[in-house]
PQR file of N, CA, C, O and H, with PARSE charges and radii, in Angstrom:
ATOM      1  N   MET A   1       0.809  -1.185   0.004 -0.4000 1.5000
ATOM      2  CA  MET A   1       0.037  -0.166  -0.057 -0.0000 2.0000
ATOM      3  C   MET A   1       0.915   1.311   0.036  0.5500 1.7000
ATOM      4  O   MET A   1       0.809   2.294  -0.697 -0.5500 1.4000
ATOM      5  N   LEU A   2       1.594   1.147   0.921 -0.4000 1.5000
ATOM      6  CA  LEU A   2       2.714   2.525   0.978 -0.0000 2.0000
ATOM      7  C   LEU A   2       3.706   2.504  -0.198  0.5500 1.7000
ATOM      8  O   LEU A   2       4.227   3.571  -0.525 -0.5500 1.4000
ATOM      9  H   LEU A   2       1.680   0.348   1.516  0.4000 1.0000
ATOM     10  N   SER A   3       4.000   1.399  -0.844 -0.4000 1.5000
ATOM     11  CA  SER A   3       4.911   1.525  -2.212 -0.0000 2.0000
ATOM     12  C   SER A   3       3.948   2.139  -3.363  0.5500 1.7000
ATOM     13  O   SER A   3       4.346   2.921  -4.227 -0.5500 1.4000
ATOM     14  H   SER A   3       3.577   0.532  -0.578  0.4000 1.0000
ATOM     15  N   PHE A   4       2.683   1.686  -3.249 -0.4000 1.5000
ATOM     16  CA  PHE A   4       1.762   2.320  -4.450 -0.0000 2.0000
ATOM     17  C   PHE A   4       1.664   3.816  -4.051  0.5500 1.7000
ATOM     18  O   PHE A   4       1.710   4.600  -4.999 -0.5500 1.4000
ATOM     19  H   PHE A   4       2.359   1.051  -2.547  0.4000 1.0000
ATOM     20  N   PHE A   5       1.544   4.320  -2.868 -0.4000 1.5000
ATOM     21  CA  PHE A   5       1.350   5.696  -2.795 -0.0000 2.0000
ATOM     22  C   PHE A   5       2.376   6.456  -3.311  0.5500 1.7000
ATOM     23  O   PHE A   5       2.316   7.504  -3.954 -0.5500 1.4000
ATOM     24  H   PHE A   5       1.507   3.684  -2.098  0.4000 1.0000
ATOM     25  N   SER A   6       3.579   5.634  -2.861 -0.4000 1.5000
ATOM     26  CA  SER A   6       4.827   6.549  -3.134 -0.0000 2.0000
ATOM     27  C   SER A   6       5.189   6.635  -4.798  0.5500 1.7000
ATOM     28  O   SER A   6       5.811   7.541  -5.353 -0.5500 1.4000
ATOM     29  H   SER A   6       3.628   4.782  -2.338  0.4000 1.0000
ATOM     30  N   GLN A   7       4.643   5.491  -5.383 -0.4000 1.5000
ATOM     31  CA  GLN A   7       4.579   5.500  -6.722 -0.0000 2.0000
ATOM     32  C   GLN A   7       3.985   6.548  -7.358  0.5500 1.7000
ATOM     33  O   GLN A   7       4.537   7.212  -8.236 -0.5500 1.4000
ATOM     34  H   GLN A   7       4.137   4.755  -4.933  0.4000 1.0000
ATOM     35  N   GLN A   8       2.528   6.777  -6.816 -0.4000 1.5000
ATOM     36  CA  GLN A   8       1.688   7.870  -7.264 -0.0000 2.0000
ATOM     37  C   GLN A   8       2.302   9.433  -7.232  0.5500 1.7000
ATOM     38  O   GLN A   8       2.057  10.359  -8.006 -0.5500 1.4000
ATOM     39  H   GLN A   8       2.080   6.237  -6.103  0.4000 1.0000
ATOM     40  N   ILE A   9       3.292   9.392  -5.922 -0.4000 1.5000
ATOM     41  CA  ILE A   9       3.659  10.794  -5.677 -0.0000 2.0000
ATOM     42  C   ILE A   9       5.261  11.145  -6.909  0.5500 1.7000
ATOM     43  O   ILE A   9       5.667  12.217  -7.356 -0.5500 1.4000
ATOM     44  H   ILE A   9       3.491   8.640  -5.294  0.4000 1.0000
ATOM     45  N   GLN A  10       5.737   9.871  -7.087 -0.4000 1.5000
ATOM     46  CA  GLN A  10       6.674   9.898  -7.983 -0.0000 2.0000
ATOM     47  C   GLN A  10       6.191  10.254  -9.358  0.5500 1.7000
ATOM     48  O   GLN A  10       6.746  11.145 -10.001 -0.5500 1.4000
ATOM     49  H   GLN A  10       5.407   8.999  -6.723  0.4000 1.0000
ATOM     50  N   ASP A  11       5.208   9.603  -9.803 -0.4000 1.5000
ATOM     51  CA  ASP A  11       4.652   9.918 -11.302 -0.0000 2.0000
ATOM     52  C   ASP A  11       4.071  11.279 -11.320  0.5500 1.7000
ATOM     53  O   ASP A  11       4.007  11.924 -12.367 -0.5500 1.4000
ATOM     54  H   ASP A  11       4.757   8.879  -9.281  0.4000 1.0000
ATOM     55  N   GLN A  12       3.597  11.783 -10.051 -0.4000 1.5000
ATOM     56  CA  GLN A  12       2.890  13.060 -10.485 -0.0000 2.0000
ATOM     57  C   GLN A  12       4.222  13.969 -10.242  0.5500 1.7000
ATOM     58  O   GLN A  12       4.154  15.047 -10.832 -0.5500 1.4000
ATOM     59  H   GLN A  12       3.649  11.259  -9.201  0.4000 1.0000
ATOM     60  N   ARG A  13       5.307  13.780  -9.567 -0.4000 1.5000
ATOM     61  CA  ARG A  13       6.484  14.672  -9.496 -0.0000 2.0000
ATOM     62  C   ARG A  13       7.179  14.725 -11.016  0.5500 1.7000
ATOM     63  O   ARG A  13       7.510  15.814 -11.486 -0.5500 1.4000
ATOM     64  H   ARG A  13       5.362  12.904  -9.088  0.4000 1.0000
ATOM     65  N   GLN A  14       7.375  13.504 -11.737 -0.4000 1.5000
ATOM     66  CA  GLN A  14       7.654  13.335 -12.969 -0.0000 2.0000
ATOM     67  C   GLN A  14       6.876  14.096 -13.876  0.5500 1.7000
ATOM     68  O   GLN A  14       7.394  14.699 -14.816 -0.5500 1.4000
ATOM     69  H   GLN A  14       7.106  12.620 -11.354  0.4000 1.0000
ATOM     70  N   ARG A  15       5.722  14.101 -13.656 -0.4000 1.5000
ATOM     71  CA  ARG A  15       4.797  14.902 -14.773 -0.0000 2.0000
ATOM     72  C   ARG A  15       4.773  16.219 -14.736  0.5500 1.7000
ATOM     73  O   ARG A  15       4.477  16.857 -15.747 -0.5500 1.4000
ATOM     74  H   ARG A  15       5.302  13.612 -12.893  0.4000 1.0000
ATOM     75  N   ARG A  16       5.093  16.841 -13.525 -0.4000 1.5000
ATOM     76  CA  ARG A  16       5.367  18.184 -13.238 -0.0000 2.0000
ATOM     77  C   ARG A  16       6.617  18.369 -13.863  0.5500 1.7000
ATOM     78  O   ARG A  16       6.713  19.245 -14.722 -0.5500 1.4000
ATOM     79  H   ARG A  16       5.333  16.323 -12.704  0.4000 1.0000
ATOM     80  N   LEU A  17       7.509  17.731 -13.586 -0.4000 1.5000
ATOM     81  CA  LEU A  17       8.947  18.346 -14.283 -0.0000 2.0000
ATOM     82  C   LEU A  17       8.904  18.265 -15.767  0.5500 1.7000
ATOM     83  O   LEU A  17       9.473  19.117 -16.449 -0.5500 1.4000
ATOM     84  H   LEU A  17       7.431  17.019 -12.888  0.4000 1.0000
ATOM     85  N   THR A  18       8.202  17.197 -16.334 -0.4000 1.5000
ATOM     86  CA  THR A  18       8.043  17.144 -17.921 -0.0000 2.0000
ATOM     87  C   THR A  18       7.188  18.454 -18.236  0.5500 1.7000
ATOM     88  O   THR A  18       7.468  18.917 -19.341 -0.5500 1.4000
ATOM     89  H   THR A  18       7.739  16.505 -15.780  0.4000 1.0000
ATOM     90  N   ALA A  19       6.372  19.048 -17.648 -0.4000 1.5000
ATOM     91  CA  ALA A  19       5.444  20.088 -17.889 -0.0000 2.0000
ATOM     92  C   ALA A  19       6.609  21.442 -17.865  0.5500 1.7000
ATOM     93  O   ALA A  19       6.699  22.299 -18.744 -0.5500 1.4000
ATOM     94  H   ALA A  19       6.144  18.671 -16.750  0.4000 1.0000
ATOM     95  N   ALA A  20       7.400  21.359 -16.672 -0.4000 1.5000
ATOM     96  CA  ALA A  20       7.950  22.491 -16.568 -0.0000 2.0000
ATOM     97  C   ALA A  20       9.216  22.649 -17.830  0.5500 1.7000
ATOM     98  O   ALA A  20       9.584  23.704 -18.347 -0.5500 1.4000
ATOM     99  H   ALA A  20       7.326  20.663 -15.958  0.4000 1.0000
ATOM    100  N   ASN A  21       9.682  21.366 -18.095 -0.4000 1.5000
ATOM    101  CA  ASN A  21      10.613  21.348 -19.233 -0.0000 2.0000
ATOM    102  C   ASN A  21       9.990  21.835 -20.530  0.5500 1.7000
ATOM    103  O   ASN A  21      10.581  22.565 -21.325 -0.5500 1.4000
ATOM    104  H   ASN A  21       9.383  20.509 -17.675  0.4000 1.0000
ATOM    105  N   ARG A  22       8.814  21.399 -20.676 -0.4000 1.5000
ATOM    106  CA  ARG A  22       8.202  21.670 -21.859 -0.0000 2.0000
ATOM    107  C   ARG A  22       7.831  23.195 -21.962  0.5500 1.7000
ATOM    108  O   ARG A  22       7.897  23.937 -22.941 -0.5500 1.4000
ATOM    109  H   ARG A  22       8.334  20.806 -20.030  0.4000 1.0000
ATOM    110  N   ALA A  23       7.506  23.398 -20.943 -0.4000 1.5000
ATOM    111  CA  ALA A  23       7.136  25.298 -20.596 -0.0000 2.0000
ATOM    112  C   ALA A  23       8.445  25.934 -20.897  0.5500 1.7000
ATOM    113  O   ALA A  23       8.354  26.903 -21.650 -0.5500 1.4000
ATOM    114  H   ALA A  23       7.452  22.795 -20.147  0.4000 1.0000
ATOM    115  N   ALA A  24       9.655  25.622 -20.487 -0.4000 1.5000
ATOM    116  CA  ALA A  24      10.939  26.229 -20.618 -0.0000 2.0000
ATOM    117  C   ALA A  24      11.259  26.280 -22.179  0.5500 1.7000
ATOM    118  O   ALA A  24      11.600  27.343 -22.698 -0.5500 1.4000
ATOM    119  H   ALA A  24       9.729  24.834 -19.875  0.4000 1.0000
ATOM    120  N   ARG A  25      11.155  25.251 -22.821 -0.4000 1.5000
ATOM    121  CA  ARG A  25      11.564  24.980 -24.116 -0.0000 2.0000
ATOM    122  C   ARG A  25      10.712  26.054 -25.026  0.5500 1.7000
ATOM    123  O   ARG A  25      11.238  26.656 -25.963 -0.5500 1.4000
ATOM    124  H   ARG A  25      10.879  24.387 -22.400  0.4000 1.0000
ATOM    125  N   LEU A  26       9.166  26.247 -24.596 -0.4000 1.5000
ATOM    126  CA  LEU A  26       8.598  27.519 -25.211 -0.0000 2.0000
ATOM    127  C   LEU A  26       8.989  28.842 -24.895  0.5500 1.7000
ATOM    128  O   LEU A  26       8.456  29.795 -25.462 -0.5500 1.4000
ATOM    129  H   LEU A  26       8.739  25.759 -23.835  0.4000 1.0000
TER
END
């Protein structure tokens, strides 16, 4: 259960980083 929650947080962080990189490119 805890690992699943950690996975969710990591996925969210990764998406935010990708979005930030995309915005920086534009």
